[in-house]
SETOR-868781 format. One record per atom (N, C-alpha, C): residue in one letter; atom name; residue number from 1; x, y, z; chain. Coordinates in Angstrom, 1 decimal. Example, Ala and Ser with C-alpha at 12.3 -4.5 7.8 and 13.67 -1.06 7.14 Angstrom:
2
 resn name resi     xx     yy     zz chain
    a    N    1   13.2   -5.7    7.8     A
    a   CA    1   12.3   -4.5    7.8     A
    a    C    1   13.2   -3.3    7.8     A
    s    N    2   12.8   -2.2    7.1     A
    s   CA    2   13.7   -1.1    7.1     A
    s    C    2   12.9    0.0    7.9     A
% end
This chain:
84
 resn name resi     xx     yy     zz chain
    m    N    1  -24.4  121.3  149.6     A
    m   CA    1  -23.4  121.5  150.2     A
    m    C    1  -22.3  120.9  150.8     A
    n    N    2  -20.9  121.1  150.7     A
    n   CA    2  -20.2  121.0  151.3     A
    n    C    2  -19.8  122.3  152.6     A
    t    N    3  -19.0  121.1  153.4     A
    t   CA    3  -19.1  121.7  154.3     A
    t    C    3  -17.9  121.7  155.2     A
    t    N    4  -16.7  122.0  155.4     A
    t   CA    4  -16.1  121.5  156.8     A
    t    C    4  -15.2  121.5  157.6     A
    f    N    5  -14.5  121.6  159.0     A
    f   CA    5  -14.8  121.4  159.7     A
    f    C    5  -12.4  121.2  160.7     A
    e    N    6  -12.1  122.4  160.6     A
    e   CA    6  -11.0  122.4  160.5     A
    e    C    6  -10.4  122.1  162.6     A
    f    N    7  -10.6  121.1  162.6     A
    f   CA    7  -10.2  121.2  163.8     A
    f    C    7   -8.8  121.2  164.4     A
    e    N    8   -8.7  121.9  165.7     A
    e   CA    8   -7.5  122.7  166.2     A
    e    C    8   -6.9  121.9  167.0     A
    v    N    9   -5.6  122.3  167.7     A
    v   CA    9   -5.8  121.7  169.0     A
    v    C    9   -5.1  122.8  169.9     A
    h    N   10   -5.5  123.0  170.6     A
    h   CA   10   -5.0  124.6  171.6     A
    h    C   10   -3.7  124.1  172.3     A
    t    N   11   -2.2  124.8  172.3     A
    t   CA   11   -1.5  124.4  173.1     A
    t    C   11   -2.4  124.1  174.9     A
    e    N   12   -2.7  124.6  174.6     A
    e   CA   12   -3.0  124.9  176.4     A
    e    C   12   -3.3  123.0  176.5     A
    e    N   13   -4.1  122.8  175.7     A
    e   CA   13   -4.7  120.8  175.7     A
    e    C   13   -3.5  120.1  175.7     A
    l    N   14   -2.8  120.4  174.7     A
    l   CA   14   -1.0  120.1  175.4     A
    l    C   14   -0.3  120.3  176.3     A
    n    N   15   -0.6  121.0  176.8     A
    n   CA   15    0.5  121.8  177.8     A
    n    C   15    0.0  120.8  179.0     A
    l    N   16   -1.5  120.2  179.1     A
    l   CA   16   -2.2  119.7  180.2     A
    l    C   16   -1.9  118.6  179.8     A
    v    N   17   -2.1  118.0  178.5     A
    v   CA   17   -1.9  116.6  178.5     A
    v    C   17    0.1  115.9  179.1     A
    s    N   18    0.3  116.6  178.5     A
    s   CA   18    2.1  116.2  179.0     A
    s    C   18    2.4  116.9  180.5     A
    n    N   19    1.8  117.3  180.7     A
    n   CA   19    1.9  117.6  182.7     A
    n    C   19    0.9  116.8  183.5     A
    l    N   20    0.0  116.6  182.6     A
    l   CA   20   -0.7  115.2  183.6     A
    l    C   20    0.5  113.8  182.9     A
    k    N   21    0.7  113.8  181.7     A
    k   CA   21    1.3  112.4  181.9     A
    k    C   21    2.7  112.4  182.6     A
    n    N   22    3.2  113.5  183.4     A
    n   CA   22    4.3  113.8  183.7     A
    n    C   22    4.5  113.3  185.1     A
    q    N   23    2.8  113.5  185.7     A
    q   CA   23    2.8  113.9  186.7     A
    q    C   23    2.2  112.2  187.2     A
    i    N   24    1.5  111.6  186.2     A
    i   CA   24    1.2  109.9  186.3     A
    i    C   24    2.4  109.6  186.8     A
    d    N   25    3.4  109.5  186.0     A
    d   CA   25    4.7  108.7  186.0     A
    d    C   25    5.0  109.1  187.0     A
    e    N   26    5.4  110.1  187.7     A
    e   CA   26    6.4  110.7  188.8     A
    e    C   26    5.2  109.8  189.6     A
    i    N   27    4.1  109.7  190.4     A
    i   CA   27    3.1  109.3  190.4     A
    i    C   27    3.8  107.5  191.3     A
    y    N   28    3.7  106.7  189.8     A
    y   CA   28    3.9  105.2  190.0     A
    y    C   28    5.3  105.1  190.0     A
    q    N   29    6.2  106.0  189.2     A
    q   CA   29    7.6  105.5  190.2     A
    q    C   29    7.7  105.9  191.8     A
    k    N   30    7.0  106.6  191.8     A
    k   CA   30    6.9  107.1  193.9     A
    k    C   30    6.4  105.9  194.2     A
    q    N   31    5.5  105.1  194.2     A
    q   CA   31    4.6  104.2  193.6     A
    q    C   31    3.4  105.1  195.4     A
    a    N   32    3.5  106.2  194.7     A
    a   CA   32    2.9  106.6  195.4     A
    a    C   32    1.0  106.5  195.0     A
    i    N   33    0.9  105.5  193.6     A
    i   CA   33   -0.6  104.7  193.3     A
    i    C   33   -1.6  104.5  194.9     A
    f    N   34   -0.9  104.1  195.8     A
    f   CA   34   -1.8  103.1  196.9     A
    f    C   34   -2.2  103.9  197.6     A
    g    N   35   -2.9  105.4  197.4     A
    g   CA   35   -3.2  106.6  198.7     A
    g    C   35   -4.2  106.8  197.4     A
    l    N   36   -4.6  106.6  195.9     A
    l   CA   36   -5.5  106.5  195.2     A
    l    C   36   -6.8  106.3  195.8     A
    s    N   37   -8.5  107.1  195.1     A
    s   CA   37   -9.0  106.6  194.7     A
    s    C   37   -9.5  105.1  193.9     A
    l    N   38   -9.8  104.5  193.5     A
    l   CA   38  -10.7  103.5  192.4     A
    l    C   38  -10.8  104.7  191.9     A
    e    N   39  -11.4  105.2  191.7     A
    e   CA   39  -12.4  106.0  190.0     A
    e    C   39  -10.8  107.1  189.6     A
    t    N   40  -10.2  107.6  190.7     A
    t   CA   40   -8.8  107.7  190.4     A
    t    C   40   -7.9  106.8  189.7     A
    l    N   41   -7.6  106.0  190.3     A
    l   CA   41   -6.7  105.3  189.4     A
    l    C   41   -7.4  104.7  188.4     A
    e    N   42   -8.5  104.1  188.1     A
    e   CA   42   -8.9  103.8  186.5     A
    e    C   42   -9.1  105.1  186.0     A
    l    N   43   -9.1  106.1  186.5     A
    l   CA   43   -8.7  107.3  185.3     A
    l    C   43   -7.5  107.3  184.9     A
    t    N   44   -7.0  107.5  185.5     A
    t   CA   44   -5.3  107.2  185.1     A
    t    C   44   -5.5  106.1  183.7     A
    r    N   45   -5.5  104.8  184.4     A
    r   CA   45   -5.6  103.4  183.5     A
    r    C   45   -6.4  104.0  182.2     A
    r    N   46   -6.9  104.9  181.8     A
    r   CA   46   -7.6  105.2  181.1     A
    r    C   46   -7.0  106.1  179.7     A
    f    N   47   -6.4  106.8  180.6     A
    f   CA   47   -5.8  108.0  180.3     A
    f    C   47   -4.6  107.9  179.7     A
    s    N   48   -3.3  106.9  180.5     A
    s   CA   48   -2.5  106.2  179.9     A
    s    C   48   -2.9  104.9  178.5     A
    a    N   49   -3.7  104.4  178.6     A
    a   CA   49   -4.3  103.4  177.6     A
    a    C   49   -4.5  103.9  176.0     A
    t    N   50   -5.2  105.6  176.5     A
    t   CA   50   -5.6  106.8  174.8     A
    t    C   50   -4.6  107.6  174.2     A
    y    N   51   -3.7  107.6  175.9     A
    y   CA   51   -2.8  108.5  175.5     A
    y    C   51   -1.9  108.5  174.3     A
    p    N   52   -1.4  107.4  173.4     A
    p   CA   52   -1.1  107.9  172.3     A
    p    C   52   -1.6  107.9  170.9     A
    i    N   53   -2.5  108.1  170.4     A
    i   CA   53   -3.2  108.8  169.9     A
    i    C   53   -2.7  110.6  170.0     A
    v    N   54   -1.5  111.2  170.8     A
    v   CA   54   -1.1  112.3  170.8     A
    v    C   54    0.0  112.7  170.1     A
    e    N   55    0.2  110.8  170.1     A
    e   CA   55    1.5  111.0  168.7     A
    e    C   55    1.0  111.2  167.5     A
    n    N   56   -0.1  110.7  167.2     A
    n   CA   56   -0.7  110.6  166.2     A
    n    C   56   -2.2  112.1  165.8     A
    l    N   57   -1.3  113.2  165.7     A
    l   CA   57   -2.5  114.4  165.9     A
    l    C   57   -2.9  114.6  164.5     A
    d    N   58   -2.5  114.5  163.6     A
    d   CA   58   -2.5  114.0  162.5     A
    d    C   58   -3.6  113.1  162.1     A
    e    N   59   -3.9  112.0  162.6     A
    e   CA   59   -5.3  110.7  162.0     A
    e    C   59   -5.9  110.8  163.1     A
    v    N   60   -6.4  111.9  164.7     A
    v   CA   60   -7.0  111.5  165.4     A
    v    C   60   -8.3  112.5  165.3     A
    n    N   61   -9.6  111.1  165.2     A
    n   CA   61  -10.5  112.3  165.8     A
    n    C   61  -11.2  113.0  166.3     A
    p    N   62  -11.3  114.0  165.5     A
    p   CA   62  -11.6  116.0  166.9     A
    p    C   62  -12.7  115.0  167.6     A
    t    N   63  -13.3  114.2  167.8     A
    t   CA   63  -14.1  113.6  168.5     A
    t    C   63  -13.2  112.4  169.6     A
    e    N   64  -13.1  111.7  169.8     A
    e   CA   64  -12.1  111.1  170.3     A
    e    C   64  -11.4  112.1  171.1     A
    f    N   65  -10.9  112.9  170.4     A
    f   CA   65   -9.3  114.2  171.0     A
    f    C   65  -10.3  114.3  172.5     A
    n    N   66  -11.6  115.3  171.6     A
    n   CA   66  -11.7  116.2  172.5     A
    n    C   66  -12.4  114.9  174.0     A
    k    N   67  -13.3  113.9  173.8     A
    k   CA   67  -12.6  112.3  175.1     A
    k    C   67  -11.7  112.6  175.9     A
    f    N   68  -10.7  112.3  175.1     A
    f   CA   68   -9.4  112.9  175.8     A
    f    C   68   -9.6  113.6  176.7     A
    v    N   69   -9.1  114.8  175.6     A
    v   CA   69   -8.9  116.4  176.9     A
    v    C   69   -9.9  116.2  178.3     A
    s    N   70  -11.2  115.5  178.0     A
    s   CA   70  -12.6  116.1  179.5     A
    s    C   70  -11.5  114.9  180.5     A
    l    N   71  -11.5  113.8  179.9     A
    l   CA   71  -10.8  112.4  180.6     A
    l    C   71  -10.0  113.7  181.4     A
    s    N   72   -8.8  113.8  180.5     A
    s   CA   72   -7.5  114.5  180.8     A
    s    C   72   -7.7  115.5  182.6     A
    k    N   73   -8.8  115.9  182.0     A
    k   CA   73   -9.4  118.2  182.5     A
    k    C   73  -10.4  116.8  184.5     A
    h    N   74  -10.7  115.5  183.9     A
    h   CA   74  -11.7  114.9  185.3     A
    h    C   74  -10.1  114.1  186.3     A
    l    N   75   -9.3  113.5  185.6     A
    l   CA   75   -8.3  113.0  186.4     A
    l    C   75   -7.2  113.9  186.7     A
    e    N   76   -7.3  115.2  186.3     A
    e   CA   76   -6.2  116.0  186.7     A
    e    C   76   -7.4  116.8  188.6     A
    r    N   77   -8.5  117.5  187.9     A
    r   CA   77   -9.0  117.5  189.3     A
    r    C   77   -9.2  116.5  190.4     A
    n    N   78   -9.1  115.3  190.2     A
    n   CA   78   -8.8  114.0  191.2     A
    n    C   78   -8.0  114.4  192.2     A
    l    N   79   -6.5  114.2  190.3     A
    l   CA   79   -5.1  114.1  191.3     A
    l    C   79   -5.6  115.4  192.2     A
    l    N   80   -5.7  116.5  192.1     A
    l   CA   80   -5.0  118.1  193.3     A
    l    C   80   -6.2  117.5  194.3     A
    q    N   81   -7.1  117.1  194.0     A
    q   CA   81   -7.7  115.8  195.8     A
    q    C   81   -7.3  115.4  196.5     A
    e    N   82   -7.2  114.3  195.7     A
    e   CA   82   -6.3  113.3  196.6     A
    e    C   82   -5.0  113.7  196.8     A
    l    N   83   -4.6  114.2  196.3     A
    l   CA   83   -3.2  115.0  196.9     A
    l    C   83   -1.9  116.1  197.1     A
    k    N   84   -3.4  116.3  197.9     A
    k   CA   84   -3.3  117.9  198.9     A
    k    C   84   -1.9  117.2  200.0     A
% end
């Protein structure tokens, strides 16, 4: 029995990632990183290192993309708490 899995990337996920990328770029440009916790800095580092998978969505492993979206949500939550 052959089963196939259709991998779908939702627009909301791409919007989240895009907005988060812009926000991180802005934080670094304003040098506001000095007020962030070490955990959030590590999350931004991992986000930036993994971000290139968005450019090759046709070749991305669904599991890796889901991990990236989960990381993005965690980073977004931390940024909202720390940048109030």
